[in-house]
C-alpha positions in Angstrom: -22.8 196.3 136.1 -23.1 195.8 132.7 -23.9 192.3 131.2 -20.5 191.9 129.4 -18.7 192.7 132.4 -20.8 189.7 134.7 -20.4 187.4 131.6 -16.8 187.4 132.7 -17.0 186.5 135.9 -19.1 183.7 134.2 -22.7 185.2 135.9 -26.0 186.0 134.7 -27.6 189.0 136.0 -30.2 187.0 138.1 -27.5 184.7 139.9 -25.4 188.5 140.2 -28.2 190.1 142.4 -28.9 186.6 144.1 -24.9 186.2 145.3 -25.0 190.3 146.3 -23.1 191.2 143.4 -19.5 189.1 143.9 -17.6 191.3 140.9 -18.2 194.4 142.6 -15.1 196.0 144.3 -16.7 197.3 147.2 -13.5 199.1 148.2 -13.1 200.7 145.3 -17.2 201.2 144.0 -19.6 199.8 147.0 -21.5 203.1 147.3 -22.8 203.5 151.6 -23.7 206.6 153.7 -20.5 206.9 155.7 -22.9 207.6 159.1 -20.8 208.7 161.8 -17.7 208.3 160.8 -18.6 211.7 158.2 -18.6 214.1 161.5 -15.3 214.7 161.4 -16.2 216.5 158.1 -19.0 218.5 159.3 -17.3 219.8 162.7 -14.4 221.1 160.2 -17.2 223.4 158.3 -19.1 223.8 161.5 -15.7 225.8 162.5 -14.5 227.1 158.7 -17.3 228.7 159.1 -17.3 230.3 161.6 -20.3 228.7 163.9 -18.2 226.6 166.2 -15.4 226.7 168.4 -14.4 223.4 169.0 -14.2 224.2 173.3 -17.4 225.4 174.0 -19.6 223.5 175.2 -22.9 222.5 173.8 -26.0 220.4 174.7 -26.2 216.7 173.5 -29.7 215.2 174.7 -31.9 213.0 174.1 -33.2 214.1 171.1 -33.9 217.9 169.9 -36.8 219.4 168.2 -36.5 221.2 164.7 -39.2 222.5 163.0 -41.7 220.4 164.4 -39.7 217.3 164.0 -38.1 215.6 166.5 -35.0 214.4 165.9 -33.1 211.4 167.7 -29.5 210.9 169.7 -28.4 207.2 169.2 -28.2 207.3 172.7 -31.3 207.5 174.9 -29.3 208.7 178.2 -27.3 211.2 177.2 -27.5 214.5 178.8 -24.5 216.9 179.2 -22.4 219.7 178.0 -19.8 218.9 176.1 -17.3 220.2 173.7 -16.3 219.1 170.5 -13.6 216.2 171.0 -16.1 214.8 173.3 -19.0 215.3 170.9 -16.7 212.9 168.2 -16.0 210.4 171.2 -19.0 209.5 172.8 -20.8 210.4 168.9 -23.4 212.5 170.0 -25.9 212.6 167.1 -27.4 215.8 169.2 -24.3 217.8 169.4 -23.9 217.6 165.4 -27.8 218.2 164.8 -27.4 221.2 166.1 -24.3 222.3 163.8 -26.3 221.2 160.8 -29.1 223.9 161.7 -26.6 226.7 162.7 -24.9 226.1 159.3 -28.6 226.2 157.3 -29.1 229.0 159.5 -26.1 230.8 157.4 -27.1 233.5 154.6 -27.1 232.5 150.9 -23.8 234.4 150.3 -21.9 231.0 152.5 -22.1 229.1 150.1 -23.0 225.3 151.4 -20.2 224.6 153.7 -20.7 221.2 154.6 -20.8 220.0 151.0 -17.8 222.4 149.8 -15.8 220.6 152.8 -16.6 216.8 151.9 -15.3 217.9 148.1 -12.4 219.6 149.8 -11.7 215.9 151.7 -12.1 214.0 147.8 -15.6 212.8 148.1 -17.6 212.7 145.6 -15.5 212.5 143.2 -12.9 210.1 141.4 -9.7 208.6 143.2 -8.2 208.3 140.1 -7.2 204.9 141.1 -5.8 203.0 138.5 -8.5 200.4 138.6 -11.0 202.8 138.5 -14.6 203.6 141.1 -17.4 205.1 142.1 -17.2 209.3 142.5 -20.0 208.8 144.9 -23.0 211.9 145.4 -22.6 214.6 147.9 -25.7 215.9 147.6 -26.2 219.9 147.3 -29.2 222.4 146.4 -28.5 222.2 142.7 -28.7 218.2 142.5 -31.6 217.3 145.2 -33.3 220.0 142.7 -32.5 217.8 139.8 -32.6 214.7 141.2 -36.0 215.0 142.5 -37.3 216.9 140.1 -40.4 214.7 139.7 -41.3 215.7 143.0 -43.5 218.9 144.0 -41.2 220.5 146.7 -37.4 220.2 146.1 -36.2 223.2 148.5 -33.1 221.9 151.0 -34.8 222.1 154.7 -33.3 222.0 157.6 -34.5 218.6 158.2 -31.7 217.5 155.1 -29.2 220.0 156.7 -29.1 217.8 159.8 -29.4 214.1 158.2 -26.2 215.8 155.6 -24.8 216.3 159.2 -24.4 212.7 160.3 -23.4 211.7 157.8 -27.1 210.5 156.3 -29.3 212.1 153.8 -28.2 210.8 150.1 -24.9 210.7 151.0 -22.8 208.3 148.6 -19.1 207.9 149.3 -16.7 204.8 148.8 -14.9 203.1 151.9 -11.5 203.7 149.7 -12.5 207.8 150.0 -13.5 207.4 153.7 -9.9 206.6 154.0 -8.8 209.1 151.8 -10.6 211.0 154.2 -9.3 210.2 157.1 -5.7 209.9 156.0 -6.1 213.8 155.5 -7.4 214.3 158.9 -4.2 212.3 160.0 -1.5 214.5 157.5 -3.6 217.1 156.2 -3.0 216.0 153.0 -4.9 214.3 150.5 -3.2 211.2 149.0 -3.2 210.0 145.5 -4.0 206.2 146.1 -2.4 203.6 143.8 -2.2 200.0 143.7 1.3 199.8 141.6 4.5 201.2 143.1 7.2 199.7 141.7 8.1 197.3 139.0 10.9 194.0 139.3 12.3 193.4 135.8 15.5 192.2 134.9 16.5 192.1 138.5 16.3 196.2 138.9 13.6 197.5 140.4 11.6 200.1 138.3 9.8 203.0 139.8 6.1 202.9 138.5 6.0 206.6 138.0 2.6 207.3 138.9 3.5 208.0 142.8 2.2 212.0 142.8 2.7 214.7 145.8 -0.2 214.8 148.0 -2.1 218.4 147.7 -2.3 220.7 151.2 -5.7 220.4 152.0 -5.8 223.8 153.1 -2.6 225.7 154.4 -2.2 228.0 157.3 -1.8 227.3 161.2 -5.5 228.2 161.7 -7.2 225.3 160.2 -4.0 223.1 161.2 -5.5 223.8 165.0 -9.0 223.3 164.0 -7.8 219.4 163.1 -5.8 219.2 165.9 -9.4 219.4 167.5 -10.8 216.5 165.3 -7.4 214.2 165.7 -7.7 214.8 169.8 -11.9 213.6 169.5 -10.9 210.3 167.5 -8.4 210.0 170.5 -10.8 210.4 172.7 -12.8 207.9 171.1 -10.6 204.8 170.8 -9.5 205.8 175.0 -11.5 207.8 176.9 -13.9 205.9 178.9 -16.8 206.8 177.0 -15.1 206.6 174.2 -17.6 204.5 171.4 -14.9 201.4 170.2 -12.5 202.4 173.6 -13.4 198.8 175.0 -11.9 198.3 171.1 -8.6 200.2 171.1 -8.1 200.9 174.9 -6.0 198.3 175.3 -4.3 198.1 171.8 -0.4 198.6 172.2 0.2 200.6 169.7 -2.3 204.3 170.4 -4.9 203.8 167.4 -7.3 207.3 166.7 -10.6 206.6 164.9 -14.1 207.0 164.7 -17.5 204.7 164.9 -20.1 205.0 162.5 -23.4 203.1 162.5 -25.3 204.4 159.4 -28.7 203.1 157.9 -29.5 202.1 154.3 -32.7 201.6 152.5 -33.0 197.6 151.3 -35.0 197.3 147.9 -34.5 193.5 148.5 -35.8 193.7 152.1 -37.9 196.6 152.1 -36.6 197.8 155.3 -33.5 199.4 156.7 -30.1 197.8 157.3 -27.4 199.6 159.5 -24.1 199.2 157.4 -21.1 199.4 160.0 -18.4 201.0 160.0 -14.7 201.8 161.8 -12.1 204.7 160.3 -9.3 206.1 161.9 -5.3 205.5 161.9 -2.5 204.7 163.5 -0.1 206.1 165.5 -1.8 209.1 166.3 1.7 210.6 166.5 3.3 209.8 163.2 0.6 207.6 161.6 1.9 204.8 159.1 -1.4 203.2 158.3 -4.8 204.2 158.2 -8.0 201.4 158.3 -11.5 201.7 157.2 -13.7 198.7 157.9 -17.6 198.7 156.3 -19.5 195.6 157.1 -22.5 195.7 155.0 -25.5 195.3 157.0 -23.4 194.4 159.6 -25.4 196.3 162.8 -23.2 199.2 164.9 -19.6 200.3 163.8 -18.2 199.1 167.7 -19.7 195.9 167.2 -18.6 195.0 163.9 -16.1 197.5 161.6 -14.3 198.8 164.9 -13.2 194.9 165.5 -12.7 194.2 162.0 -10.4 197.0 161.6 -8.2 196.1 164.7 -7.1 193.0 163.0 -5.7 194.5 160.2 -3.8 197.0 162.9 -2.9 193.6 164.4 -1.2 192.1 161.3 0.4 195.1 160.3 1.7 196.0 164.0 2.8 192.2 164.1 0.8 192.6 167.8 0.3 188.7 169.0 -2.3 187.8 171.9 -3.6 190.6 172.5 -7.5 190.7 173.5 -9.6 193.5 173.9 -13.5 193.4 175.0 -16.5 193.2 173.2 -19.1 196.3 172.4 -22.8 195.7 172.4 -24.4 199.1 171.3 -22.6 201.9 170.1 -23.0 204.8 167.4 
């Protein structure tokens, strides 16, 4: 943030840093790795690239080894064959590592499917909201060569695709971008977010004229069927007994669908990783009216902090009172 903007808020650069930059609008300008809330994008990319049938069963294991490196699942007790909806419900990392490896092995003519679909869903670009926002980063092979040009080896390797597949690597997004992504999953359309809808002037309601027709992500029955597999996984994540946010949303009177995320982010101040707690989803499942994306900075696991925070938004929106839920102790 510039010195002039800080001065407007009565802050100096030193006090802003000490107070964790209170003048930054985290919703539009806070940049975070999305973690497992990004997994639907990886799934769409794998299906569209022809390497994944959502009904096929793949192993969900505690770990997998790729190119001599061992990649861990968040759940050390995982050991089953699962399809895509279940993989989303339980947020199996090793399932999505497999997708990342397959996508990495595609011929060069296939392009970069994960990055392509991330941008199709609005990540790595401005939302055009009136107050301005950060574009974030969707790391590509070209971006990596430029960004790490001081290093000897800037090549994109299998591990880069595996990390990106679970929403890590150098991926940086805003909460608003992720809310837009989940609205697109729910409806098949990428909405244009706005703050101003209408103005009351001289007793009349004047349309602000900023609403735009949402853009269809990719028309066609085949793509819609694949989106439906994603929606099924998000429904299982909140209602199946093994779903990562089922304890929070399983008994909620309005059917909610959504995904937890626990994303590691390096802190220069403390010189260690902190978990960014995420939950993104929508409700009701059929004909959704609202999308909610909650991020708790350094908040731990997604089901522990962000999911309960999102639930409070749904409670207020749907006027739900005296509704309790079970606390989550650990989830991705």
